[in-house]
C-alpha positions in Angstrom: -38.6 56.7 1.1 -35.2 57.7 2.4 -31.7 56.5 1.3 -28.8 56.6 3.7 -25.2 55.6 3.1 -24.2 53.4 6.0 -20.5 52.4 6.2 -20.7 51.0 9.8 -18.2 48.1 10.2 -16.2 49.3 7.2 -12.6 50.7 7.2 -11.3 53.4 4.9 -7.7 54.6 4.5 -7.3 58.2 3.2 -3.9 59.4 2.1 -3.0 63.1 2.7 -5.8 63.2 5.3 -4.4 66.0 7.4 -6.0 68.9 5.4 -8.0 69.9 2.4 -9.9 67.3 0.4 -8.4 64.4 2.4 -9.6 65.7 5.7 -13.1 66.3 4.2 -13.2 62.7 2.9 -12.1 61.4 6.3 -14.8 63.4 8.1 -17.5 62.3 5.8 -16.6 58.6 5.8 -16.4 58.7 9.6 -19.8 60.4 9.7 -21.2 57.6 7.6 -20.0 55.1 10.2 -16.6 53.9 8.8 -13.4 53.6 10.8 -10.8 55.8 9.2 -7.0 55.5 8.8 -5.6 59.0 8.5 -2.4 59.1 6.6 0.0 62.1 6.6 3.5 62.4 5.2 5.2 62.9 8.6 6.0 66.6 8.7 5.4 68.3 12.1 2.5 70.4 10.8 0.8 67.5 9.0 1.2 65.3 12.1 -0.4 68.0 14.3 -3.3 68.5 11.9 -3.9 64.7 11.5 -3.9 64.2 15.3 -6.3 67.1 15.7 -8.6 65.6 13.2 -8.4 62.2 14.9 -9.3 63.9 18.2 -12.3 65.6 16.6 -13.6 62.4 15.1 -12.9 60.3 18.3 -15.0 62.8 20.3 -17.9 62.0 17.9 -17.3 58.2 18.0 -14.5 56.8 20.1 -12.0 54.3 18.7 -12.8 54.9 15.0 -9.5 56.4 13.9 -5.8 55.5 13.4 -3.2 58.1 12.5 -0.2 56.8 10.4 2.7 58.8 9.2 4.0 57.5 5.8 5.4 59.1 2.7 3.5 57.4 -0.1 6.5 57.7 -2.3 8.3 55.2 0.0 7.2 51.7 -0.7 8.4 50.3 2.6 6.6 53.1 4.5 3.4 52.3 2.6 3.7 48.6 3.4 4.1 49.3 7.1 1.1 51.6 7.0 -1.1 48.9 5.5 0.2 46.4 8.1 -0.8 48.9 10.8 -4.3 49.2 9.3 -4.7 45.4 9.2 -3.4 45.0 12.7 -5.8 47.6 14.1 -8.9 47.1 12.0 -8.4 43.7 10.4 -8.0 45.0 6.9 -9.4 47.7 4.5 -12.6 48.1 2.6 -11.9 51.5 1.0 -8.7 53.3 -0.2 -8.9 56.9 -1.1 -5.6 58.1 -2.8 -5.6 61.8 -2.2 -1.9 62.7 -1.3 -0.3 65.1 -3.8 2.2 67.8 -4.1 2.8 70.5 -6.7 6.1 71.9 -8.1 4.9 74.2 -10.9 7.4 75.4 -13.4 7.4 75.7 -17.2 8.8 72.6 -18.9 11.8 74.6 -20.1 12.7 75.6 -16.6 11.6 72.5 -14.6 14.4 70.7 -12.9 14.7 67.0 -13.0 14.1 67.0 -9.2 10.9 69.0 -9.6 9.7 66.4 -12.1 10.8 63.4 -10.0 9.3 64.7 -6.8 5.8 65.1 -8.2 5.8 61.9 -10.1 7.1 60.0 -7.0 4.2 61.2 -4.8 1.4 61.8 -7.2 1.8 58.8 -9.4 4.2 56.2 -7.9 2.6 56.9 -4.5 -0.8 55.8 -5.9 0.8 52.7 -7.3 2.4 51.8 -3.9 -0.9 52.4 -2.1 -3.0 50.4 -4.5 -0.5 47.5 -4.7 0.0 47.3 -0.9 -3.6 48.2 -0.2 -5.1 45.5 -2.4 -3.1 43.0 -0.3 -5.1 43.9 2.8 -8.4 44.9 1.2 -11.4 42.7 1.6 -13.3 41.5 -1.4 -16.0 43.8 -2.6 -13.9 46.9 -1.6 -13.4 50.1 -3.6 -10.5 52.4 -4.5 -10.9 56.0 -5.4 -8.0 58.0 -6.6 -7.8 61.8 -7.1 -7.0 62.8 -10.6 -7.3 66.4 -11.7 -8.8 68.8 -14.3 -5.1 69.5 -15.0 -4.9 66.1 -16.7 -7.5 67.2 -19.2 -6.7 70.9 -19.6 -2.9 71.0 -19.6 -2.4 74.0 -17.5 0.7 76.2 -18.1 3.5 75.1 -15.8 2.1 71.8 -14.8 3.7 69.2 -17.0 4.7 67.1 -14.0 1.4 67.4 -12.2 -0.7 66.9 -15.3 1.3 63.9 -16.4 1.0 62.3 -13.0 -2.7 62.9 -12.7 -3.4 61.6 -16.2 -1.4 58.5 -15.2 -3.5 58.0 -12.1 -6.7 58.2 -14.1 -5.4 55.6 -16.6 -4.2 53.4 -13.7 -7.7 53.2 -12.3 -9.0 52.0 -15.6 -6.5 49.2 -15.6 -7.1 48.4 -11.9 -10.9 48.2 -12.5 -10.2 45.2 -14.7 -7.6 43.6 -12.4 -9.7 44.1 -9.3 -13.0 42.9 -10.8 -12.5 39.2 -10.0 -12.5 40.2 -6.3 -15.4 42.6 -6.7 -13.1 45.5 -6.1 -14.1 48.7 -8.0 -11.6 51.4 -8.9 -12.5 54.9 -10.0 -11.0 58.4 -10.2 -12.3 61.8 -9.4 -11.0 64.7 -11.4 -11.7 67.9 -9.4 -11.6 71.3 -10.9 -10.3 74.2 -8.8 -11.2 73.5 -5.2 -10.8 76.0 -2.4 -7.8 74.4 -0.6 -4.4 75.5 0.6 -2.9 74.2 -2.6 -5.3 76.2 -4.8 -4.5 79.3 -2.7 -1.0 79.3 -4.2 -2.4 80.0 -7.6 -1.8 83.7 -8.5 -5.0 85.8 -8.2 -5.1 86.8 -11.9 -4.8 83.2 -12.9 -7.6 82.2 -10.5 -9.8 84.9 -12.0 -9.2 83.6 -15.5 -10.0 80.1 -14.3 -13.2 81.2 -12.7 -14.5 82.6 -16.0 -14.5 79.0 -17.3 -16.8 77.7 -14.5 -20.5 77.9 -15.4 -21.5 77.6 -11.7 -19.5 80.8 -11.1 -17.5 79.6 -8.1 -14.7 77.2 -7.2 -15.6 73.9 -5.5 -15.6 73.0 -1.8 -13.7 70.1 -0.3 -16.9 68.5 1.0 -18.4 68.4 -2.5 -15.4 66.3 -3.7 -15.7 64.1 -0.6 -19.4 63.5 -1.3 -18.5 62.0 -4.7 -15.8 59.8 -3.0 -18.4 58.6 -0.6 -20.9 57.8 -3.4 -18.2 55.9 -5.3 -17.5 53.7 -2.3 -21.1 53.1 -1.4 -23.5 50.4 -2.7 -25.2 53.1 -4.8 -22.1 52.9 -7.1 -22.0 49.1 -7.2 -21.9 49.0 -11.1 -19.5 51.9 -11.5 -15.8 51.1 -12.1 -13.0 52.3 -14.3 -14.5 55.8 -14.6 -13.2 59.3 -14.0 -15.8 61.5 -12.5 -15.2 65.2 -13.2 -16.2 67.5 -10.3 -15.6 70.9 -11.7 -18.7 73.1 -11.7 -19.2 72.5 -15.5 -15.7 73.8 -16.5 -15.6 74.5 -20.2 -12.0 75.6 -20.8 
């Protein structure tokens, strides 16, 4: 017996899809047959990367992508993005909230702007996308939001990031109740340290210390996180909602 995840006829919107985990999620969902809305924040580099990814996916299956620039911290921009998805594909079945930034600094030295910027994108941005996304999501859909190991471990210099990610994980628990009447499931993924451009900014001595806490002896890959997102949006997870799935190689910090 074989089991395949078939998302043909479904539509997924992935925020922060131009690189890293977001790009891996977009590739995997598209591979499973879904049409994919690729969100990026609008910078020249992210626009270039998102368009390149769309070109790559369209060569595999034409007409299955839509690139939309929108800062998730901007409610009006998110509303316009959801309208674009509905106009192109008729609505959404899946929303993957991946967009995030870091502005690491100790609490004593963190500026109000550094706090506000991270909360605006990493927490309020998820609120905007869930609220606006639910309005165009078909019944029986699924929402997956990226939390973080930082919400559990309280890493030095990440008060803003950890607070935002803890809030995201709590928001999914609430949304799992509020979406249940429409059959919409909401879960979070809390990755450990994943080999991305963001993780590459961590000083090497700190990375070495982190690695000692990972029983599998390596950092994660973006495709490993994407695989969990795909599972959570698939019929295989039909009774799974309100959960935070830790994808961290067994981290025991």
